[in-house]
Steps between C-alpha positions, in 0.01 A plus 500: 500500500194712546457847345245766444520727193294814437365518144345766286151490341359247751153630566242222569419136551508433128864619484575291807341187350705527180829564692435214740417254223795590286762507780375177651537333157874579494593194708763574759296790651269423787269678751397776259287763668390808297362802694331763287467726808870569517598388146715223633589144388654268758644164424762239591786425258804280505769701318569845368449387138142406586449845662614670180268278290204597720583872461525453123171314493328779696634755248380283207151500662503879530597522867860626519661516843486842661791715381516351152375679193124484466425551129163546337546144366535366862184688593310359200623152583385526860157619380462190280636280782257652744203440269611138434535443876151636566351266240683196629447544874 
């Protein structure tokens, strides 16, 4: 199944690089496309459990799905994730 989720704290190509790299490494997720312009992450998954794992991974990286709590800790994590993505892209 294909889906598109809107995430919080996604601001630039560094963020997109980190998200793409981490989600692609999960295995059963394919066709990952991260769009900073509209804060979206699109991907193909095979079952609902995998979808939940992706959402959890996004939150761990500091990019919770829109509508979820966006704590200072998430914002700090996304800042670090962004910087790491810029250095590795």
